[in-house]
N, C-alpha and C positions, 0 to 999 in steps of 0.2 A: 524104496519108499518115498513119496514125492514130499518135498518140503513145503509145509504151510506156509501161505504168505500172510504178514501181519498186516492188519488194517488199523490204521490210527484214526482214532475219532474224538471229536472234541466233547465236551461234557454236556453241551446243547443237543449234539447229535445223539449222544447215548440215552439221554432223556427222550427224545423224540421216539428212537428205536423201541423204548419199554412202552411207550404209550401207542405206537402202531402194533406191538405185539399182541397188547391186550385187545386192541380193535380187531385184529385178525381171529383171536380167539373168540371173540363175540362178547366179551367183559363188559365193553362200552361200545357207544355207537359213534357214529361220525361226528356228530354235533357236540357231544361230551369230549371227544378226542381233541376237537379244533379248539375248544374252551382251554383245554389243559397246555396246549403246545402254542396257543396263540395264532393259529392259521386259520385260513378259511376252510370250509367243508370241503370245497373243490380241491383244495390243496393236500387235504387229509386223504382223500380217496386216492389221488395220485400217488401219493407216499405207500398206501397200502398195496396198490396195484405193484409198484417197483418192489417192495419188500417181499411180495408173494412169488415174483418171479426172479429177483436177483438175491434174496435174502439180505443179510446186514448192509451189503453194499448199495442196495436202494436206497439207503439213508443218506449216503455219501454223494456230494454234488458230482455231476457229470465231468466237470472242468477240473476236479483236483488232480494234482500233477501234471497236468497238460500246458503246455506254452500259450500265452494269450495271443490272440490274434492281433493285438495292438502292440505286442513288443516290439520295442524299437532294435534294429539290427545292429550289430557290432560295428559296421560300415559307417552308420548314421553317427553313432555314440562317439566314435572318434573323429568324425568331422565336426560335431558339435563341440567336442572337447578342444579341437585346435583352433576353432573361432573363439570361443569363450577366453581361453588363455591368451590369446594374441590381442582382442580389443576389449574385452568385457571382464578382465581378472578381477576389477575391483567394484564390478556392479552387483546390485542384490538378485537374488534369483527371479523376483517377480519382474525387474526392470529388464534382466537380461532376455526373459522369455519373451518380452515385448518387442526387444530390438531383434532378437531372431526371428520373429515373425515379419516385422516391418522391414528389415533391410536384406534378410537372407531366405526368407521364403520358408522358413523351418518352423514348424509347429510343434512344441512340446510344452505341457503342463508344468507350471512354475514348481509344483510340489515334487514333480519327476526330475526337474533340474535341480532343484535344491539338493536332493540326494546324490546326484551326480557330482555337485560341486563341492559337497562334503566329502567325496570319494577323491575329488581332484586337489583337495587342500585350500580351495577358493572359498569356503564358506564354513563357518561352524555352527552346528545345530545347537541353540540355547534352549535350555527348559523354560517352560512359562513360568513367569513371574506371578504371585499371588498379590494384588495391590493391598499397599497396607491401609490406604486411606480410599473412603469412597466420596468420590467426586459427583457432584449433579451438575450435568451441562445447563447452562441457560439456554432457554428456548431460543429459537432462530426469529428474527423479525418477520413479519408476515409476507412484507412487500419489497421487491427490488427499489434499492435507493432510499428506504427508510434508514439505514445506517450503514456507513463504511469503516471497517476497521483499518487502521493504519499505522504503519511502522516502518523503520529502516532497519536493515542488518548489514552489519561491516562483517566481510568474510573475503578470502582468497577465491573470487568466483572464478577468475580466470587462473587460478593455481598459480605455477611459478612464471607464466606467461605474462603476468602483469601485476601492478602493486594491488593492494588491499582496495577494494571498492565497497560502495555502501549501496544496497538495493532498496529503492522507496517502493513501496507496495501498499496497495490498498484494495481489499476484498470486500464483496457486497455480503453484508451478515445473512440475508436471507436465503441466498442461492450459493454462496461459496466463490462466485465468480470473482477472478482476479479482474477487477475493473481498471486498473492503471499499474505499469511497473515501469520504473526508469533507473539506471545505474546513475551514480553520480559519485563524486570524490568523498562527500561527507553529508552529514544531515542538518546543515546549517538552514538559516532562515530563508536565505536566498535560493538555494537548492530545492527547498519545500514549496516555496512560493512559485518558483517555476513548475514544479510537479502540480500543484493544484490550478495553475493557469492552464495547463494543457488538459487537465481532468475537466474542469468546467467547460472547455470547449468541446470536449468529445462526448460528455454524457451530460453536462447541467449540473445543477446544485443539488446534493442530497441534503436529505434532512437533517442528519447529524453526522458526526465523525467520533469515532472511538479510538482514543490513543493513550499512550503513557505519559509520565511526568517527567519525560526528556526535558531539558532546560529550554529546547527550541519552543515547545508546547505549553510549559506551565513554570511560573515562578514559584519555587519551593522553599524560598525563605520564610521564616516564622512570622515576620513582619507582615506577610503577604494575606496570613489568614484573618488578621483584623482589618486590614484596608485592601477592601475588594475592588479598589481602582487599579492597583498595580497588575497588570497584565503584560503579558508578551505581545511582540508585533504579531504572532500567529493568531492569538485570541483576538487581537484588535482587528485583523484583516477578516477573520470569521465573522466576528460580530456585524462588520459592516456588510458582508454579503448576505447575511441571513442564516448562515449555517452554525449549528450549535455544537462547538467542540464538548466532548466528554471525556474525562481522564479517568483511567482505570487505576485501581490502587494495587495491581498485583498484574505478574505477567500471564498469571491463568486466567485472569479476568476476560483478556482478549486472546485466549487460547486459539482461536481459528487461524489468525493471521500468524501466530506463532508455530502451530502446526505445518501452515503452507511454507513457511521458511525451511522448515526442516525439511520438506519434501523437495524443494526446491534446491537447496543444499546439496542433495544427494543427486537429483535428476539433472537439475539445468547445468550444474557445472561439468558433468560427464557428455552432456549433450554438446556444449560450446567447445569441449575438447575434441569430440568426435569431427565438429565442423571447423576445427583451426581457427577459433575466436581468439584474437589477442589483444584486441582495442577496445576502448569504452564505446567507441562510435559501432564499430561492429557488434558488440554486444548488445547495444540498444537497438541496433536493426534487427538482430536475431529474436529478440525480445517480441516484437511484432508479430514474426510469424510463429512463435513457439506459445505464446499465451492463449491463443484460441484453440489449439491442440490439447494444452493443459486442462482449458477450462471444459472443453468437451468430454474429459475424462473423469475430472473431479467434483463438477458443479452438480447442483440438487436442483430439484424444482422447487420454488417457492411456495407458501401455504396460498396466497393469493398472488393474482395474475398482474395488479396494476403496479405501474411504474411511477415511484412519488419523485423522481427527480424534476426540480423546476427548471424551465427553459431561461437563459440568461438573455434578458430583454436588453434592447439597443442601449438604454440609459446605462445600466450596470456593466456593459460591455465596454462603455467609453471610459468608465470609472475604474475599471479593474487593473489598468497599469499604476494608478494612484493607489489602489488599496493594496496592490499586492508589491509595495515598495516598502523599503525600511526607513522609517520615520522618525527623527530625533528634533527636539525643540533647541533653539538657539536665540540669544538676545543681539538686537542691533547694537551695534557700539557707537560712541559718540560721533566717529568719523565715518558712519555707515559702512563699516566692514562689518563681515560674520567670519568667525574662525570655527572650522569644522575639519576634524583630523588631520590637524598640524597645518593647514592650508587656510588661508586668508582670500575672502571673496569680497569685492569692492561693488556695491550697489551703484548702478547708472543714476545719473540725475533724473532721468525720464522713467517713469515707472507706471504701471496700470492703476496704481492705488495709491493714496497718500501713506509714505512711510515715516514715522517717528523715530527719534532716538528711543532704544531701550524696548522697541516693539520686540514681540516674541514671535519668531517666524519658525515654520516646520522646514527642516532638511529633508527631501525626498531622494533616496538611492533607488532608482528603477532598475529593472530586470535586464535593461539594455545598456546598463552601465552609465547612463545619465543622471546628472544630479539637478535637482530643481529646488528653488526656493518658494516655499508658499506662504502667502500671508493672506489671511481671510478668504482665500479660495482664488487667489490671483498669483499668477508666477510671476515672479520679480526678476528684472534684467540685472545681471552682474557679468564681473570679468574675475578670473582668477589673478591674484597677484603674485608676482615672482618671489617677493619677499616679504617679510613682516613689514607692515607700514609704521612709521613713526608716529608716536603717541602726541596728539593734539588735543589740548586743554579746552581753548576757546574755539568753537566750532560755530561761525554765524549763522549757517543754514539751520534753520529750525525743523524742517522737515523737506521731504523730497516728493513731489508730485508727478502727475501726467504731462502737465505742463511746465516748460521751463520759466524760471523767475527771470521779468524784465529788469533792466537796470534804468528805465526812463522814469523821470520824476515830472510831474506837473507844476509849470511854472506857479509864480506867486500869486498871479491873478487869475489863475484858474478857477473857472466856477465852483470846483469842489472846496477850494479855500475861502471861497467869497461869499457864497449863497448863505451861509447860516451865521457863522461867529467871524468877526474881522478883529484882528490883532491891533493893539495900538501903534505897532511898528508899522503894519501895511498902512493904516490910515495917514500916518505922518510920511510915508514915502511917496504914495501914489493917491492922494484925495480927491483929485479931479475924476480919475480912473474909476474910483470906487462911486462916486455920484453918477458916472454914467451908467455903471452897471445897475445900480439901483433903480434909475430913471427907466 
């Protein structure tokens, strides 16, 4: 007696078989059957024909228990495994699939690769987490240049090949484009000034900049709440350029730039490893090539097509070195010296404007490491003293000006002295000369 073959069916297929049997028996028509199993009338008629011809097997899909035409060969799987374990052992499945396609001409879906990498012990499949809080994303700005989200991220970007660096990054809120990126050693005022000088030269002036309350950007002391005049160097510079700085109250508020940092800490670090980048100069050079590719992959289309960046005019361009300088106020001492950062600067006697004792001057530290002394819009001439000057109490010089004071004095019979009031002493000494002057 021949052994009967067991046919395994899903619950869905069993329900379809019952409906098709009723259709074959004439208990219902094709329209009613299509409603019961949620298929079109044409599909129902096809199933009916298959059941009449093959019986219950007509319900089973024809590819059941057959190998897929797209099945990857064992040799191909072994090749992929060797490549991944050698070069991409700590990459994620999505990034690995992209690198296999770009560098090795191997096309494999990220989900298939995820399963393979889990079998190879290179990836752990995690269950989906249910979000405990419901966060509503702030709507993007409509136009490019309307808002730039800016931040700095300290990270071992070059892994153990170099020390920790800070990646300064700005992204456009409307498009998600990385508009400028630069590696530096810290997030200091000078580093940020250099960043935005380059940004303005490349893109122009954005309407606003959205950033956190790091000390470079915002004074967080309690007294600053009542005294609105207390601002940082960064706020002062942006106010002078007409760009509005906006400070976020939490990291989540500027979540788009934070999310980009997470992506770059995964992808950019590995890309620079593959390209053997080990210096900050090479890293900044690599960014110029990498960022356009990154934007092409992750940027979005803005709601409107306008570009709200303002062009840097010639007048502002000439002032930018002064605006993006670190500025501090100092007093002119009685001996016309100025102390700044443990150094003494002696003002020259000849100046473009009159300088008095106790005048308040502004010391400007420029990005090119030059130091300038500004008084009422004029840069004063000075020299650096090798040591601290000796204290002088009586300084006869009341002011220093653009012209050097002369030591010449008019004689006693000069018209300046004789034309108005004549002293008794002068009358007694030279009466005849005075009479001649009068006549």
